[in-house]
C-alpha positions as CSV (number, residue, x, y, z in Angstrom):
1,M,54.2,-51.4,-43.6
2,V,56.1,-54.4,-43.7
3,A,53.3,-56.2,-45.6
4,Q,53.4,-53.3,-48.4
5,S,57.1,-53.4,-48.7
6,R,59.0,-56.3,-50.5
7,K,62.5,-54.8,-49.0
8,L,61.3,-54.7,-45.6
9,R,59.7,-57.9,-45.8
10,E,63.1,-59.3,-47.2
11,K,64.9,-57.5,-44.4
12,L,62.7,-58.9,-42.1
13,F,63.3,-62.7,-43.1
14,E,67.1,-62.0,-43.4
15,N,67.1,-60.8,-40.1
16,S,65.2,-63.8,-38.8
17,R,67.1,-66.4,-40.6
18,F,70.4,-64.8,-39.2
19,L,69.5,-64.5,-35.6
20,N,67.6,-68.1,-35.7
21,Q,70.6,-69.6,-37.6
22,G,73.1,-67.7,-34.8
23,L,71.3,-69.1,-32.1
24,R,71.2,-72.7,-33.2
25,Q,75.0,-72.7,-33.8
26,K,75.7,-71.7,-30.5
27,G,73.6,-74.8,-29.2
28,F,70.2,-73.1,-28.6
29,N,66.9,-75.0,-29.8
30,T,65.0,-73.0,-31.6
31,L,62.6,-75.4,-32.7
32,S,61.9,-75.1,-36.1
33,T,60.8,-71.8,-36.5
34,Q,61.1,-69.8,-39.5
35,S,59.1,-67.0,-38.1
36,Q,60.5,-63.5,-37.0
37,I,59.1,-64.7,-33.7
38,I,62.0,-67.2,-32.3
39,P,61.7,-69.6,-29.3
40,V,64.6,-70.5,-27.4
41,M,64.0,-73.6,-25.4
42,V,64.7,-73.7,-21.7
43,G,62.5,-75.9,-20.2
44,N,62.6,-74.8,-16.3
45,N,60.2,-72.4,-15.3
46,E,62.8,-70.5,-12.6
47,T,65.6,-70.7,-15.2
48,V,63.5,-68.9,-18.2
49,L,62.2,-66.2,-15.6
50,T,65.9,-66.0,-14.6
51,F,67.2,-65.7,-18.1
52,S,64.5,-63.3,-19.1
53,K,65.3,-60.7,-16.5
54,R,69.2,-61.4,-17.2
55,L,68.4,-60.3,-21.0
56,E,66.5,-57.5,-20.1
57,N,69.3,-55.9,-17.8
58,E,71.4,-56.3,-20.7
59,G,68.9,-54.4,-23.2
60,I,67.2,-57.6,-24.6
61,L,63.5,-58.0,-24.6
62,A,63.4,-61.9,-24.4
63,V,59.6,-62.6,-23.0
64,A,59.6,-65.8,-20.6
65,I,56.5,-68.1,-21.8
66,R,55.4,-70.6,-19.3
67,P,52.8,-73.1,-18.4
68,P,49.9,-72.7,-18.9
69,S,50.7,-71.1,-22.1
70,V,53.1,-74.0,-23.2
71,P,53.1,-77.5,-22.0
72,T,54.9,-78.2,-18.7
73,N,58.7,-78.3,-18.6
74,T,58.8,-76.6,-22.0
75,A,59.3,-72.9,-20.8
76,R,61.0,-71.0,-23.5
77,L,62.0,-67.4,-24.3
78,R,60.1,-65.8,-27.2
79,I,62.4,-63.1,-29.0
80,S,61.2,-61.1,-31.8
81,V,63.0,-59.9,-34.7
82,T,62.2,-56.6,-36.5
83,A,63.5,-55.2,-40.0
84,A,64.9,-52.5,-38.2
85,H,67.3,-54.5,-36.4
86,R,70.9,-54.2,-38.1
87,Q,73.4,-57.1,-38.5
88,E,75.4,-55.5,-35.7
89,D,72.5,-55.8,-33.3
90,L,71.7,-59.2,-33.9
91,Q,75.2,-60.7,-33.5
92,W,75.6,-58.4,-30.3
93,A,72.5,-60.2,-29.1
94,I,73.8,-63.5,-30.1
95,S,76.6,-62.7,-28.1
96,R,74.6,-61.8,-24.9
97,I,72.2,-64.7,-25.3
98,T,74.6,-67.3,-25.4
99,S,76.9,-65.4,-22.6
100,V,73.7,-65.6,-20.4
101,G,72.8,-69.2,-21.5
102,R,76.0,-70.8,-20.8
103,E,76.3,-69.1,-17.3
104,L,72.7,-70.6,-16.4
105,G,73.5,-74.0,-18.1
106,V,71.0,-73.6,-21.0
107,V,73.9,-74.4,-23.2
108,E,77.3,-75.9,-23.2
C-alpha cells in the first residue's frame, strides 16, 4: 500500500526522520540510517537484551540484534517506523527510549 501511495510514503519518511532525529538529539547513535528501520547502537549483548525487554514492557517493540547477525560489540536495537504512527506516538517513544537508555547507561 505504501508503495502505491505517495502520501503514505511521504508520511513514512517524515516519521522516520522525526524518530531518527529525536533519538540522535538525545545522544543515541543511529548510524547514518535514512530508512524506516532505525538501528540504535548499544554495543553490549546483555545490555541490548535488557534494553529490548524494558522497552517491550513499556509497549515499544525494539528487537535486540546481536552477533552473529552483527559484528561483536555492535549489538543494537532495531526499531521500525510506520506511516500509521502519529507524531505524538513517536515523541512518547523517544521519551521512553531515552529514559531507559539513561538508566542502562547507553546515553547520558
